[in-house]
C-alpha positions in Angstrom: 2.0 -3.9 -28.4 2.1 -7.4 -26.5 -1.5 -8.7 -25.8 -3.1 -8.0 -22.5 -3.4 -11.6 -21.8 -0.1 -13.4 -20.7 -0.4 -17.2 -20.8 1.9 -19.6 -18.7 2.4 -23.3 -19.3 3.9 -25.7 -16.7 4.6 -29.4 -17.3 1.7 -31.5 -16.0 -0.6 -28.4 -15.6 -3.3 -27.0 -17.7 -2.2 -23.6 -19.3 -3.1 -20.5 -17.1 -3.5 -17.0 -18.4 -3.2 -13.7 -16.6 -5.8 -11.3 -18.2 -6.3 -7.5 -18.0 -2.5 -7.1 -17.1 -1.9 -3.8 -19.3 -5.0 -2.4 -17.7 -3.7 -3.2 -14.1 -0.4 -1.7 -14.9 -2.0 1.5 -16.5 -4.4 2.0 -13.6 -1.9 1.6 -10.9 0.7 3.7 -12.6 -1.9 6.4 -13.2 -2.9 6.4 -9.6 0.5 6.4 -8.3 1.7 9.2 -10.7 -1.3 11.4 -10.8 -0.4 13.8 -7.9 3.1 14.4 -9.3 2.1 14.7 -13.1 -1.0 16.6 -14.3 -1.0 15.2 -17.8 -0.7 11.4 -18.1 -1.3 9.9 -21.5 -0.8 6.4 -22.8 1.2 6.8 -25.9 0.0 4.9 -28.8 1.7 4.1 -32.1 2.3 7.2 -34.1 1.7 9.8 -31.2 4.1 12.6 -31.2 6.1 13.4 -28.0 7.1 17.1 -27.5 10.9 17.6 -26.7 10.0 18.7 -23.1 7.7 15.9 -22.2 8.9 12.9 -20.0 8.2 9.5 -21.2 8.0 6.6 -18.8 8.6 3.1 -20.4 7.6 0.0 -18.4 8.1 -3.5 -19.8 7.2 -6.4 -17.6 6.2 -10.0 -17.7 4.2 -12.0 -15.4 5.1 -15.6 -14.5 4.4 -18.1 -11.8 6.7 -19.9 -9.3 5.7 -23.4 -8.4 5.5 -24.7 -4.8 8.7 -26.9 -5.1 11.1 -23.9 -5.5 10.1 -21.2 -2.8 7.3 -22.5 -0.5 4.2 -24.5 0.1 2.1 -22.8 -2.7 2.3 -21.1 -6.0 3.5 -17.4 -6.3 3.2 -14.8 -9.0 6.4 -13.2 -10.3 6.6 -9.9 -12.1 9.9 -9.1 -13.8 11.0 -6.2 -16.2 12.5 -2.9 -16.9 11.4 0.7 -16.6 13.0 3.9 -17.7 12.2 7.5 -17.7 13.3 9.4 -20.8 13.3 13.0 -22.2 14.5 13.9 -25.6 15.4 10.2 -26.2 18.0 10.4 -23.1 17.4 8.1 -20.3 17.1 9.8 -17.0 16.3 7.0 -14.6 16.1 3.3 -15.2 16.0 0.0 -13.3 15.5 -3.7 -13.7 12.7 -4.8 -11.2 11.5 -8.3 -9.9 9.0 -8.9 -7.4 7.4 -12.1 -6.2 4.3 -12.7 -4.0 4.2 -14.9 -1.2 4.2 -18.7 -2.2 0.8 -19.5 -0.6 -1.5 -19.5 -3.6 -3.3 -22.5 -5.3 -2.7 -22.9 -9.0 -5.2 -21.2 -11.1 -7.5 -18.2 -10.5 -6.2 -17.5 -7.0 -3.0 -16.3 -8.5 -4.9 -13.1 -9.8 -4.8 -11.3 -6.4 -1.0 -12.6 -6.3 -0.3 -10.8 -9.6 -2.2 -7.7 -8.3 0.2 -7.7 -5.4 3.4 -7.7 -7.6 1.9 -5.2 -10.0 1.3 -2.8 -7.1 4.7 -3.5 -5.5 6.5 -2.6 -8.8 4.3 0.4 -9.7 4.9 1.8 -6.3 8.6 1.3 -6.7 8.5 3.2 -10.0 6.4 5.9 -8.5 8.8 6.1 -5.4 11.8 6.6 -7.6 10.0 9.3 -9.5 9.6 11.2 -6.2 5.9 10.5 -6.0 5.6 9.5 -2.3 7.5 12.0 0.0 6.0 11.6 3.4 3.2 9.2 2.4 1.8 6.8 4.6 2.4 3.1 4.3 -0.4 1.0 3.0 -2.2 -1.3 5.7 -1.4 -4.4 3.5 2.0 -5.6 2.9 3.5 -5.5 -0.6 6.1 -8.0 -1.9 9.6 -7.1 -2.0 11.1 -5.6 -5.3 14.5 -6.7 -6.2 16.5 -4.1 -8.2 19.5 -4.8 -10.3 21.5 -3.3 -13.0 19.4 -2.3 -15.9 19.3 -4.8 -18.7 17.7 -2.7 -21.3 14.1 -2.8 -22.7 13.9 -5.9 -24.7 11.7 -6.0 -27.8 9.9 -9.3 -28.9 9.6 -11.0 -25.5 7.0 -13.8 -25.7 5.1 -12.6 -22.7 5.1 -9.0 -21.5 3.9 -5.6 -22.1 5.2 -2.2 -22.8 3.6 0.8 -21.1 4.5 4.3 -22.4 3.1 7.4 -21.0 3.9 11.0 -21.7 4.1 13.0 -18.4 4.2 16.6 -17.5 5.4 17.5 -14.1 3.6 20.1 -12.0 6.0 19.8 -9.1 6.1 17.8 -5.8 3.0 17.5 -3.7 2.8 17.5 0.1 -0.4 15.6 0.2 -0.1 11.9 1.1 -1.3 9.6 -1.6 -3.3 6.5 -0.6 -2.0 3.4 -2.5 -4.5 0.6 -3.2 -3.7 -2.8 -4.7 -5.2 -3.0 -8.3 -7.9 -5.6 -8.4 -7.8 -5.7 -12.2 -5.6 -8.8 -12.8 -7.5 -11.9 -13.2 -6.6 -15.5 -14.3 -8.1 -18.3 -16.2 -7.2 -21.8 -16.5 -7.7 -23.3 -20.0 
């Protein structure tokens, strides 16, 4: 598994690391999917998956966008692929990309920007899995998520993580599910 810390280096800048990325993705996905699936487990190496179980794979990488490209400040960028599988067959899959507003200073203030894009992408995944029928919109705005043709889950990316969970469906829910931005992504400047 890719480390929970994803470091970025920009010319002329000190290296910056996003920390607790895996935990933020896991918490956000668990929260978004818990009403639809009653048994969510993070799959560890060697865990057996029963033939009827659904497997959600999410592989994403965090990066930054500098002020000269998109706006007056820095932005967090999350890009990657997800797919839902059963018995080794892909049922749903997408390539996703989300960027925060380019209004953040370089360094620790990019942690909340990363939390925004994590929340946006995990909500997109949950929406596609049918998690939010009739749910109310959050009071805060999430960044847009761009969807393109699936590029396949890539192994050996320098930055990124793979989240695998075995899911068992217990049917749709009528109860609205509140969505909160995960606060678990932090940054450090080395």
